[in-house]
C-alpha positions in Angstrom: 0.0 0.0 0.0 1.2 3.5 -0.8 -0.5 6.7 -1.8 2.6 8.8 -2.0 6.2 7.8 -2.7 9.3 8.8 -0.9 12.4 9.7 -2.8 14.4 6.6 -3.8 17.3 5.8 -1.5 20.8 5.4 -3.0 22.2 1.9 -3.5 24.6 0.8 -0.7 27.8 -0.9 -1.8 28.3 -3.8 0.5 31.5 -5.6 1.6 32.3 -8.6 -0.5 31.1 -11.9 0.9 33.7 -14.5 1.8 33.5 -17.6 -0.3 30.2 -19.4 0.6 29.0 -16.5 2.7 30.1 -14.3 5.6 30.5 -16.4 8.7 31.0 -14.6 12.0 34.5 -13.3 11.2 35.8 -16.5 9.7 34.9 -19.2 7.1 34.5 -22.5 8.9 36.0 -25.5 7.0 35.5 -28.7 8.8 34.2 -29.3 12.4 35.4 -26.6 14.7 34.2 -25.4 18.0 33.2 -21.8 18.0 32.7 -21.5 21.7 28.9 -21.7 21.6 28.6 -24.5 24.1 29.6 -28.0 23.3 28.3 -27.9 19.7 31.0 -28.6 17.0 29.7 -27.2 13.7 30.1 -29.3 10.6 31.4 -27.9 7.4 29.5 -24.8 6.3 27.3 -25.4 3.3 27.8 -23.1 0.3 24.7 -20.9 0.5 26.0 -18.4 -2.1 27.3 -14.8 -1.8 24.1 -13.2 -0.4 23.9 -15.2 2.9 25.5 -13.9 6.1 25.9 -16.1 9.1 26.8 -14.7 12.5 28.0 -16.6 15.5 28.3 -15.4 19.1 32.1 -15.0 18.9 31.8 -12.1 16.5 32.0 -8.6 18.1 28.7 -6.8 18.3 30.3 -3.8 16.5 31.0 -6.0 13.5 27.5 -7.4 13.5 25.9 -3.9 13.7 28.2 -2.6 11.0 27.4 -5.5 8.7 23.6 -5.1 9.2 23.9 -1.4 8.7 25.6 -2.1 5.4 22.6 -3.9 4.0 19.9 -1.8 5.6 19.8 0.9 2.9 18.5 -1.1 -0.1 16.1 0.9 -2.3 12.5 -0.2 -2.5 12.9 -1.8 -5.9 16.5 -2.9 -5.5 17.6 -6.1 -7.1 19.8 -7.1 -4.2 18.6 -9.8 -1.7 20.0 -10.7 1.7 19.5 -13.6 4.2 21.1 -13.1 7.6 21.4 -16.0 10.1 22.4 -16.0 13.8 23.8 -19.3 15.1 22.6 -20.5 18.5 23.9 -18.4 21.4 23.6 -15.1 23.0 24.4 -11.8 21.3 24.7 -8.4 22.9 24.8 -7.0 26.5 21.6 -6.8 28.5 22.9 -4.5 31.1 21.1 -1.4 29.7 17.7 -3.0 29.3 16.0 -0.7 31.8 17.5 2.5 30.3 18.1 2.1 26.5 19.7 5.6 26.3 22.6 4.2 28.4 22.8 0.8 26.7 26.0 -0.3 25.0 27.2 -3.5 23.4 23.7 -4.3 22.1 22.8 -5.7 18.7 21.0 -2.7 17.3 20.2 -2.2 13.6 17.4 -1.2 11.3 16.0 -4.0 9.1 15.9 -2.9 5.4 14.3 -4.0 2.2 14.8 -7.6 0.9 16.4 -8.8 4.1 15.3 -11.8 6.1 16.9 -12.3 9.5 16.6 -15.7 11.2 17.9 -17.7 14.0 19.5 -21.1 13.3 18.3 -22.8 16.5 15.8 -25.6 16.6 13.8 -23.3 18.9 13.5 -19.5 19.0 15.0 -19.7 22.5 18.3 -21.0 21.1 19.2 -17.6 19.7 19.0 -14.7 22.1 19.5 -11.1 21.0 20.0 -8.3 23.5 19.1 -5.3 21.5 16.7 -4.6 18.6 16.3 -5.4 14.9 13.8 -2.7 14.2 11.9 -1.0 11.4 11.2 2.7 11.4 8.9 4.8 9.1 10.0 7.0 6.3 11.0 10.4 7.7 9.2 12.7 5.2 9.3 15.9 7.3 12.7 16.1 8.8 12.1 18.9 11.3 8.5 18.1 12.2 7.8 14.4 11.6 4.4 14.6 13.2 3.3 16.8 10.2 3.9 13.9 7.7 2.2 10.7 8.7 2.4 9.6 5.1 4.1 7.6 3.6 5.3 6.7 7.1 5.5 2.9 7.1 3.1 2.4 4.1 6.0 1.3 1.9 7.9 -0.7 4.5 7.6 -4.0 2.6 9.7 -7.1 2.0 11.6 -7.8 5.2 11.2 -10.4 8.0 12.3 -11.7 11.3 12.0 -15.3 12.5 13.1 -18.0 14.9 14.8 -16.0 17.6 14.4 -14.4 21.1 14.8 -10.7 21.4 15.2 -8.9 24.7 14.2 -5.4 23.4 16.8 -2.7 24.0 16.4 -0.2 21.1 18.3 2.9 20.3 18.3 5.1 17.1 21.0 4.3 14.7 22.8 6.0 11.8 21.4 9.3 10.6 18.5 8.9 12.9 20.7 9.0 15.9 21.9 12.5 15.1 18.4 14.0 14.7 17.0 16.3 17.4 13.9 14.1 17.5 15.0 10.5 16.5 12.4 8.1 15.1 14.2 5.1 16.7 13.6 5.9 20.3 11.2 3.6 22.2 10.3 3.0 25.8 12.4 0.5 27.8 11.8 -3.2 26.9 10.1 -2.2 23.6 11.1 -2.8 20.0 9.5 -1.1 17.0 8.5 -3.1 13.9 6.6 -0.5 11.9 5.9 -2.4 8.6 3.3 -2.9 6.0 2.8 -6.0 3.8 5.2 -8.9 3.1 7.0 -8.3 6.4 6.2 -11.3 8.5 7.2 -12.2 12.1 7.4 -15.9 12.6 8.6 -18.0 15.5 9.6 -14.9 17.4 10.0 -14.7 21.2 9.8 -11.1 22.3 10.7 -10.7 26.0 9.0 -7.3 26.3 6.8 -5.1 24.2 6.4 -4.8 20.5 5.2 -1.6 18.8 4.0 -1.8 15.3 3.9 1.9 14.3 6.1 4.9 14.2 7.0 7.1 17.1 4.7 9.9 16.1 1.9 7.8 14.7 2.9 7.5 11.0 0.6 5.4 8.9 1.2 1.7 8.6 -0.5 -1.0 6.6 0.6 -4.4 7.9 0.9 -7.0 8.9 1.4 -10.6 10.0 2.6 -12.3 13.2 2.5 -16.1 13.6 3.6 -18.8 16.0 5.2 -16.3 18.3 5.2 -15.1 21.9 5.2 -11.5 23.1 5.6 -11.3 26.8 4.5 -7.7 27.1 2.1 -5.5 25.1 1.6 -5.5 21.4 0.9 -1.9 20.4 -0.7 -1.6 17.0 -1.4 2.1 17.0 -1.9 3.4 13.5 -1.8 -0.1 11.8 -4.8 -0.1 9.5 -5.1 -3.8 9.8 -3.1 -6.7 11.4 -3.4 -10.5 11.5 -2.0 -12.5 14.4 -2.2 -16.3 14.2 -1.4 -19.1 16.7 0.6 -17.0 19.1 0.7 -15.9 22.7 0.5 -12.2 23.7 0.5 -10.5 27.0 -1.9 -7.7 26.1 -3.0 -6.0 22.9 -3.4 -2.3 22.5 -4.9 -0.5 19.5 -6.3 -1.2 16.1 -7.9 0.9 13.3 -10.1 -1.0 10.8 -9.5 -4.7 10.7 -7.6 -6.5 13.5 -7.9 -10.3 13.5 -6.7 -12.9 15.9 -6.9 -16.6 15.2 -5.9 -19.1 17.8 -4.1 -16.5 20.0 -3.6 -16.9 23.7 -4.2 -13.5 25.3 -6.2 -12.1 22.4 -8.8 -9.5 23.2 -12.5 -10.4 22.8 -14.3 -9.7 19.5 -15.7 -6.2 19.5 -16.0 -5.6 15.7 -19.0 -3.3 15.0 -19.7 -2.8 18.7 -19.6 0.6 20.5 -16.1 1.1 22.0 -15.6 4.5 23.7 -16.5 7.1 21.1 -16.1 4.8 18.2 -16.7 1.2 17.2 -14.6 -1.9 17.6 -12.4 -3.4 14.9 -11.3 -6.7 16.5 -12.3 -10.2 15.4 -11.1 -13.2 17.5 -11.3 -16.9 16.5 -10.6 -19.3 19.4 -8.7 -21.7 17.1 -7.3 -21.7 13.6 -9.0 -24.3 11.5 -5.8 -25.7 9.9 -2.2 -24.6 10.0 1.1 -25.6 8.7 4.0 -23.5 9.8 6.6 -22.4 7.3 9.8 -24.6 7.0 13.0 -23.2 8.3 16.7 -23.7 8.2 18.4 -24.7 11.5 21.5 -26.4 12.9 21.0 -29.7 14.8 22.8 -31.0 17.9 25.5 -32.5 15.7 26.2 -29.1 14.0 24.6 -30.0 10.7 22.4 -27.7 8.7 18.9 -29.2 8.2 15.5 -28.0 7.1 12.5 -28.6 9.5 9.2 -29.0 7.7 6.3 -28.7 10.2 3.3 -31.0 9.9 -0.2 -29.7 9.3 -2.4 -29.4 12.4 -6.0 -28.5 12.9 -7.9 -26.4 15.5 -4.6 -24.9 16.8 -4.1 -22.3 19.5 -1.0 -20.6 20.9 2.6 -20.9 19.8 4.2 -24.3 19.3 8.0 -24.5 18.8 8.3 -28.3 19.2 10.5 -30.2 16.7 9.8 -33.8 17.7 8.8 -36.4 15.3 5.1 -35.7 15.6 5.7 -32.0 14.9 7.2 -32.5 11.4 10.1 -33.8 9.4 13.7 -32.8 9.7 15.4 -33.1 6.3 19.2 -33.1 5.7 20.6 -30.4 3.5 21.9 -33.2 1.2 18.3 -33.7 0.1 18.2 -30.2 -1.3 19.5 -28.6 -4.5 21.0 -25.3 -3.3 20.0 -22.8 -6.0 22.3 -19.9 -6.5 22.1 -16.8 -8.7 22.8 -17.8 -12.3 21.1 -21.1 -12.1 18.8 -21.7 -15.1 15.3 -23.1 -15.2 16.6 -26.2 -17.0 19.2 -26.9 -14.3 16.7 -26.4 -11.5 14.1 -28.6 -13.2 16.6 -31.4 -13.7 17.3 -31.4 -10.0 13.5 -31.5 -9.2 13.1 -34.4 -11.6 15.9 -36.2 -9.8 13.9 -36.0 -6.6 15.6 -33.0 -4.9 14.0 -30.3 -2.8 15.0 -26.7 -3.5 16.8 -24.3 -1.2 16.8 -21.1 -3.2 19.4 -18.7 -1.9 18.9 -14.9 -2.1 19.0 -13.4 -5.6 16.9 -12.6 -8.6 16.4 -15.5 -11.0 15.3 -14.8 -14.5 13.7 -18.0 -15.8 12.9 -18.8 -19.4 10.6 -21.7 -18.4 8.5 -22.5 -15.4 9.8 -24.6 -12.5 7.9 -27.9 -12.5 7.2 -29.4 -9.1 5.8 -32.8 -9.9 6.8 -34.9 -6.9 4.6 -35.2 -3.8 5.9 -33.6 -0.7 8.5 -31.5 -2.4 9.8 -28.6 -0.4 10.7 -25.3 -2.1 12.2 -22.9 0.4 13.4 -19.4 -0.5 15.9 -17.5 1.6 16.2 -13.7 1.7 13.3 -12.9 -0.5 14.7 -15.0 -3.4 12.8 -13.7 -6.5 11.7 -15.6 -9.6 11.1 -13.7 -12.8 9.5 -15.5 -15.8 10.9 -14.0 -19.0 9.1 -15.9 -21.7 5.4 -15.5 -20.7 5.4 -18.7 -18.6 4.6 -19.3 -15.0 7.3 -19.0 -12.4 6.2 -22.2 -10.7 3.8 -24.9 -11.7 2.9 -27.7 -9.2 1.7 -31.0 -10.7 -1.4 -33.0 -9.6 0.3 -34.1 -6.4 -0.3 -33.5 -2.7 1.8 -32.2 0.1 4.0 -29.7 -1.7 5.5 -26.9 0.4 6.5 -23.5 -1.1 7.8 -20.8 1.3 9.7 -17.6 1.2 9.4 -17.0 -2.5 8.8 -13.6 -4.3 7.7 -13.6 -7.9 8.0 -10.6 -10.2 5.9 -10.7 -13.3 8.0 -10.4 -16.4 7.6 -7.9 -19.2 6.1 -10.6 -21.5 2.6 -11.3 -20.2 2.1 -14.6 -18.3 -1.3 -16.3 -18.0 -0.4 -17.4 -14.5 2.6 -16.8 -12.3 2.1 -19.5 -9.7 -0.1 -22.4 -10.5 -1.0 -24.9 -7.8 -2.1 -28.0 -9.6 -3.2 -28.2 -13.2 -6.8 -27.2 -14.0 -9.0 -30.1 -13.0 -6.5 -31.3 -10.3 -7.8 -34.0 -7.9 -4.8 -35.2 -5.9 -5.0 -34.1 -2.3 -4.4 -35.2 1.2 -6.2 -33.1 3.9 -3.7 -34.2 6.5 -0.8 -33.1 4.2 -2.0 -30.1 2.3 0.0 -28.4 -0.3 1.0 -25.1 1.4 2.1 -21.7 0.3 3.7 -19.6 3.1 5.1 -16.1 2.7 4.6 -16.2 -1.1 4.6 -12.6 -2.4 3.7 -11.6 -6.0 4.5 -8.3 -7.7 3.1 -7.1 -11.0 5.1 -3.9 -11.9 7.1 -1.7 -9.7 10.6 -3.0 -10.6 9.6 -2.8 -14.3 6.5 -3.0 -16.4 5.5 -6.6 -15.5 2.2 -8.1 -16.6 0.3 -11.2 -15.8 -3.4 -12.2 -16.1 -3.5 -14.1 -12.8 -0.9 -14.0 -10.1 -1.8 -17.2 -8.2 -4.2 -20.0 -9.4 -5.1 -22.8 -7.0 -6.6 -25.9 -8.6 -5.5 -28.5 -6.1 -8.1 -29.4 -3.4 -7.2 -28.9 0.2 -4.5 -26.3 -0.5 -3.4 -24.0 2.4 -2.4 -20.4 1.7 -0.5 -19.0 4.7 0.3 -15.4 4.3 0.0 -14.2 0.7 0.6 -10.7 -0.7 -0.3 -10.4 -4.3 0.3 -6.8 -5.4 -0.3 -5.0 -8.7 2.1 -2.1 -8.1 0.6 1.3 -7.5 4.0 3.0 -7.7 7.4 2.4 -9.1 8.6 1.6 -12.7 6.1 0.7 -15.4 3.0 1.5 -13.5 0.0 2.6 -15.5 -3.5 1.2 -16.3 -2.4 -0.2 -19.6 1.2 -1.1 -18.6 1.4 -3.3 -15.5 -1.8 -5.2 -16.5 -3.1 -7.7 -14.1 -6.7 -9.1 -13.9 -6.7 -11.3 -10.7 -4.5 -11.7 -7.7 -5.9 -15.1 -6.7 -8.2 -17.5 -8.5 -9.3 -20.6 -6.5 -10.8 -23.4 -8.4 -10.0 -26.2 -6.0 -12.4 -27.3 -3.2 -11.6 -27.1 0.5 -8.9 -24.4 0.1 -8.1 -22.3 3.2 -6.4 -18.9 3.2 -4.9 -17.5 6.4 -3.7 -13.9 6.0 -4.6 -12.9 2.5 -3.5 -9.6 1.1 -4.4 -8.8 -2.5 -4.2 -5.3 -3.9 -4.9 -3.1 -7.0 -5.8 -5.7 -9.6 -8.0 -4.5 -12.5 -10.7 -7.1 -12.2 -11.9 -9.4 -9.4 -8.9 -9.5 -7.1 -9.9 -12.7 -5.5 -12.1 -15.1 -7.6 -13.2 -18.1 -5.5 -14.9 -20.8 -7.5 -14.2 -23.8 -5.3 -16.5 -25.3 -2.7 -16.0 -25.1 1.1 -13.4 -22.3 0.9 -12.3 -20.6 4.1 -10.6 -17.3 4.6 -9.4 -15.9 7.9 -8.3 -12.2 7.3 -8.4 -10.4 4.0 -7.0 -7.0 3.1 -7.4 -5.4 -0.2 -7.1 -2.0 -1.9 -8.9 -1.4 -5.1 -6.9 -0.2 -8.1 -6.1 3.4 -7.8 -5.9 4.1 -11.5 -9.1 3.3 -13.5 -9.1 6.0 -16.2 -12.9 6.1 -16.2 -16.0 4.3 -14.9 -16.6 2.9 -18.4 -13.1 1.3 -18.3 -13.9 -0.4 -15.0 -17.2 -2.2 -15.4 -18.1 -5.8 -14.7 -20.8 -6.1 -17.3 -23.5 -3.7 -16.2 -22.1 -3.7 -12.6 -20.1 -0.7 -11.3 -16.5 -1.9 -11.0 -15.2 -5.3 -10.0 -15.8 -6.7 -6.5 -12.5 -7.2 -4.7 -13.6 -10.6 -3.2 -15.9 -12.6 -5.4 -17.5 -16.0 -4.6 -18.9 -17.6 -7.7 -22.7 -17.8 -8.1 -22.9 -21.6 -8.0 -20.8 -22.0 -4.8 -22.9 -23.4 -2.0 -20.5 -23.3 1.0 -18.0 -20.6 1.9 -16.8 -18.9 5.1 -14.7 -15.7 5.3 -13.9 -13.7 8.5 -12.2 -10.3 9.0 -12.3 -8.6 5.6 -11.4 -5.1 4.7 -11.7 -3.5 1.2 -10.3 0.0 0.7 -10.8 2.6 -2.0 -8.5 5.4 -3.3 -9.3 6.5 -6.8 -6.6 9.0 -7.8 -7.9 10.4 -11.1 -10.3 13.0 -9.6 -13.4 11.5 -11.2 -16.3 9.8 -9.6 -15.4 6.1 -9.8 -17.8 3.8 -8.0 -17.7 0.1 -6.9 -21.1 -1.6 -6.5 -19.8 -3.6 -3.5 -16.4 -4.7 -2.2 -17.6 -8.3 -1.8 -19.9 -10.2 -4.1 -21.2 -13.6 -3.2 -24.3 -15.8 -3.5 -27.0 -14.9 -0.9 -27.0 -18.3 0.8 -27.1 -19.4 4.5 -24.0 -21.5 3.9 -22.0 -18.8 2.2 -21.2 -16.7 5.2 -19.2 -13.6 6.0 -18.2 -12.1 9.4 -16.6 -8.8 10.3 -16.5 -6.8 7.0 -15.4 -3.2 6.4 -15.3 -0.8 3.5 -13.0 2.2 3.8 -12.7 5.3 1.8 -9.0 6.3 2.1 -8.9 9.4 -0.1 -9.4 10.6 -3.6 -12.7 10.5 -5.3 -15.7 8.1 -5.7 -16.3 5.3 -3.3 -17.7 1.9 -2.5 -21.5 1.8 -2.6 -22.0 -1.4 -0.5 -19.9 -3.7 1.6 -21.3 -6.9 0.2 -23.9 -7.3 -2.5 -26.6 -4.7 -1.6 -25.8 -4.7 2.1 -23.8 -2.1 4.0 -23.5 1.7 3.9 -21.6 3.6 1.3 -17.9 4.4 2.0 -17.1 7.8 0.4 -15.6 11.2 1.4 -14.4 12.4 3.8 -11.1 10.6 4.0 -10.9 7.8 6.4 -14.6 7.0 6.4 -15.2 3.3 7.3 -18.3 1.3 7.2 -18.9 -2.0 9.0 -21.1 -5.0 8.6 -20.9 -7.6 11.4 -22.3 -10.6 9.5 -23.9 -11.6 6.2 -26.3 -12.9 5.1 -29.1 -11.9 7.5 -31.4 -14.6 8.9 -33.5 -16.4 6.3 -37.0 -16.0 7.5 -38.9 -15.4 4.2 -40.7 -18.4 2.6 -40.0 -19.1 -1.1 -42.6 -18.9 -3.8 -43.8 -21.6 -6.1 -45.9 -21.7 -9.3 -47.3 -24.1 -11.8 -47.3 -23.3 -15.5 -49.4 -25.4 -17.9 -48.9 -26.0 -21.6 -51.5 -25.6 -23.1 -52.3 -22.8 -20.7 -56.1 -23.2 -20.9 -58.6 -26.0 -21.9 -61.0 -25.8 -24.9 -64.3 -24.1 -24.8 -65.9 -27.1 -23.2 -63.4 -27.0 -20.3 -61.5 -30.1 -21.6 -57.9 -30.4 -22.8 -57.7 -32.3 -26.0 -54.0 -33.1 -25.8 -51.5 -34.0 -23.2 -50.8 -31.2 -20.7 -47.2 -30.4 -19.6 -46.9 -28.8 -16.1 -43.7 -26.9 -15.2 -43.1 -26.3 -11.5 -40.7 -23.5 -10.5 -39.8 -21.8 -7.3 -37.9 -18.6 -6.3 -36.2 -17.6 -3.1 -34.2 -14.6 -1.8 -31.4 -16.9 -0.9 -29.4 -19.5 -2.8 -29.5 -22.4 -3.5 -32.9 -22.5 -5.2 -35.6 -24.1 -3.1 -36.4 -27.8 -3.3 -39.6 -28.5 -5.3 -42.2 -31.2 -4.5 -45.5 -32.2 -6.1 -48.5 -34.3 -5.1 -50.3 -35.8 -8.1 -53.9 -36.9 -7.8 -53.7 -37.3 -4.0 -50.5 -39.2 -3.9 -47.7 -38.4 -1.4 -45.4 -35.5 -1.8 -42.4 -36.3 -4.1 -39.5 -34.3 -5.4 -39.8 -32.9 -8.9 -37.1 -31.7 -11.2 -38.5 -32.2 -14.7 -41.8 -31.1 -16.2 -44.8 -33.3 -15.6 -46.7 -34.7 -18.6 -50.3 -35.6 -17.9 -52.5 -37.9 -20.1 -56.2 -38.8 -20.3 -58.3 -38.3 -17.2 -59.2 -35.9 -14.5 -56.1 -34.6 -12.6 -55.2 -32.5 -9.6 -51.6 -31.4 -9.0 -50.3 -29.6 -5.9 -46.8 -28.1 -5.7 -44.7 -26.6 -2.8 -41.2 -25.2 -2.4 -38.9 -25.5 0.7 -35.7 -23.4 1.0 -32.4 -24.5 2.7 -33.5 -22.9 5.9 -36.7 -24.9 6.1 -39.1 -22.1 5.1 -42.0 -23.5 3.1 -44.2 -21.8 0.5 -47.9 -21.9 0.3 -49.3 -24.7 -2.0 -50.0 -24.0 -5.7 -52.7 -26.1 -7.4 -53.7 -27.0 -10.9 -56.6 -29.2 -12.0 -58.1 -30.2 -15.3 -59.7 -32.9 -17.5 -57.9 -34.3 -20.5 -59.4 -36.2 -23.4 -56.7 -36.7 -26.0 -57.9 -37.0 -29.6 -55.8 -39.6 -31.5 -53.4 -38.5 -34.2 -54.0 -40.1 -37.5 -51.8 -40.7 -40.6 -54.7 -39.7 -42.8 -56.5 -36.9 -41.1 -60.2 -36.8 -41.7 -62.9 -34.8 -40.1 -65.6 -37.3 -39.4 -69.2 -37.5 -38.0 -72.1 -39.9 -37.8 -75.7 -39.5 -36.6 -79.2 -41.0 -36.9 -82.3 -39.2 -38.1 -86.0 -39.8 -38.9 -87.7 -39.0 -42.2 -91.3 -39.9 -43.0 -91.4 -42.4 -40.2 -88.2 -44.1 -41.4 -84.8 -44.3 -39.6 -81.6 -43.4 -41.4 -77.9 -43.6 -40.5 -75.8 -40.7 -41.8 -71.9 -40.8 -42.0 -69.7 -38.0 -43.4 -66.0 -37.3 -43.8 -64.0 -34.3 -44.9 -60.5 -35.0 -46.4 -58.0 -32.9 -44.4 -54.9 -34.9 -45.5 -53.7 -32.5 -48.2 -53.7 -35.4 -50.7 -56.4 -37.1 -52.8 -57.8 -39.9 -50.6 -60.0 -43.0 -50.9 -62.6 -42.9 -48.2 -64.7 -45.8 -47.0 -67.8 -45.4 -44.9 -69.2 -48.4 -43.0 -72.2 -48.9 -40.8 -74.3 -52.0 -39.8 -76.3 -51.4 -43.0 -73.3 -51.7 -45.3 -70.2 -50.2 -46.8 -69.6 -47.5 -49.5 -66.3 -46.3 -51.0 -65.5 -43.0 -52.5 -62.3 -42.7 -54.6 -59.9 -39.9 -55.1 -61.7 -37.5 -52.9 -59.9 -34.1 -53.3 -58.4 -32.3 -50.2 -61.1 -30.5 -48.2 -64.0 -32.2 -50.1 -66.8 -33.8 -48.2 -68.4 -37.2 -48.8 -71.6 -38.3 -47.1 -73.7 -41.5 -47.3 -77.2 -42.1 -45.9 -78.3 -45.7 -45.1 -82.0 -46.4 -44.8 -82.8 -48.6 -41.8 -85.9 -49.9 -40.0 -88.0 -47.7 -37.8 -85.7 -48.3 -34.9 -81.9 -48.0 -34.9 -80.0 -49.1 -31.8 -77.0 -47.1 -30.6 -73.9 -48.0 -32.6 -70.9 -46.7 -34.4 -69.7 -46.1 -38.0 -66.3 -46.9 -39.2 -64.7 -44.4 -41.5 -61.4 -45.2 -43.1 -59.1 -43.1 -45.3 -56.3 -44.1 -47.7 -53.6 -42.0 -49.4 -50.6 -42.6 -51.6 -47.5 -40.6 -52.3 -44.2 -41.6 -53.9 -45.2 -45.2 -53.9 -46.1 -45.3 -50.2 -49.5 -45.6 -48.8 -51.0 -44.5 -45.5 -54.2 -45.6 -43.8 -56.3 -44.4 -40.8 -59.5 -45.7 -39.3 -62.0 -43.7 -37.2 -64.9 -45.0 -35.0 -67.7 -42.6 -34.7 -70.6 -43.2 -32.3 -74.2 -42.5 -33.1 -77.3 -42.5 -30.8 -80.3 -44.9 -30.9 -83.4 -43.6 -32.7 -87.0 -44.9 -32.7 -88.9 -43.3 -35.7 -92.1 -45.3 -35.1 -92.7 -43.8 -31.6 -95.7 -41.5 -31.4 
């Protein structure tokens, strides 16, 4: 997120790495004891030139100098860094109660494209006395409180993980010389004022953690998982924040959308409730439905580097740093192909095909083909924001129809040749899945534009069932290089086609059509943050059919089950024209498609969001900062459906009788989906489901119909009744009649036929008095014969038959026509 850009920072020239990486003052070759207990470290793996490894024997001054040397990367730099601390204690804790007097502490700002991690099996194996902190952009040097923006709105792409920090923070570098430094905090407090793509994982903070700048600068984070904070987490100006499976002392603050899932010590849900002079913004879930922590590099008791791959768990709560056999798998580094800058797609794919996992070291990898992950349970672990760039319009990664793949710590930059998809999880139509071993994407960050004019239709496409998305930021750049409506083109951030997909911490921003398109069944999202595109040139250019704009979060019309909790959609249209979005969320109105804790926010600019979801929720528009909330959707379903019966033909003849089969179509409507269940009762029979039209034949019939919706509401009963006498259909159509009559005391039988066949016909008339035949009767001509009988004629019937010939083929039809009895001798 950014609505204004700071000036670019100059590139910092770094000291050359030593051989396979900088190692705490010396390259270790062979097993040597570094004085960190009794552990003898095995030979160091070659992790490439962009990995730094510290050990406790290195002077704090050298550690701080090295960290300062990499902290100044520009926002769109092509440099990448991974920094590791071996197990042990770093820095002096003696100044913890008065940071202004502290010396000998590890104290550095954390810059762009830098991931700092501990190499212990537990976060408690690496202890830092000091602070690895993030400060906002200082836009107003003399009076920083006058410039809350950009603040931390562009503090992306950096992370901390797997260590303990005893917070002792002091300002560093230029900041330390300011009259009012940004880097000052209270004792026992560290600042981590970040926005997106800056996760904290497996962190143990022995004090307080503040998430915003000293004078309240804007921030748009953030993500904390599987961590412990002993003191207070102070969110301050953080617009939104997601905390998962952690333990906190207390929580203070929140602006629009603060979500806790499985967090010990989390505040109670107050979203949409009166809180002081405002309304609450917090949503708390007791447990997380399914989790799988990100894999991480560590050193085992024998001094060997290994990768721990946590197992999936369900209904989790609190932090869990266990590494026993039940907690996951520990993989030796020999099972990995260590990818270094310069490796080609062909080389990497060959290693994948040979059964290797991937450890991708920090760097930018330009790939002329997609990486193909076709083996179940493959691990792809990126270090230091390793970035993949497809150059030929391909995907960066394609996962086959296999379960249990883990992809973590990867950044993907769209190339200048448009890709259909950047990361594809399973081919379209994929079926392979294991709910206990879900394919998982953790800390996967996508960028379309910013570094250059990248373009991709869809950033992430998930086709495999039971996929888990754990912290995703898909970002169509709103600033940087190649940014324009027709330049960094991107339709969708995430498309989900697979069933039973779960997203935990989903950030998707600025895409030009539906940012999230969810087509699969039983999807689940816990926390969603999205900004609409800033740059539609006109309303006409941003229309979803006849609908104003594209919903940010879209659940397909035919989806029957979905649950999303803690969603925020924000608008800032920068063109100065009235751009409108019909609703931030669009979904079927169904009792099993449910949403909880939704907000729309008007950040600035023009236009706004008319509704939060579908037609529900108030409009978010000027003034700046206006937020609207909706606690839940849909409302209770209390309205009964309607039902109707349509008949074909619609009405009987003049005598009230239908002369051909009647087709009845039963239909029902409801204000919710799915459509109501339809039932009929035919001629007094029991109620039975109906799906196809009913066809009724001869007889008197009564049909009743009713509709029942998924909430159990039932319609009133619709009824149809009628009598049907079906006239037969003949090959030789004749209009026939017969009757009796008296003349001069004598009885006569009269039979007639009109030729309606369209061809010349032979017509034969037969009664009990005899038979007569007429030949070649022209179309529409009438023939009649009168038989003289006795004075009395009993009731009977005449037989009238017709014959036609055409092209050597003949047709024949026979009709029985009744006549009444007659007594012509009766006085």
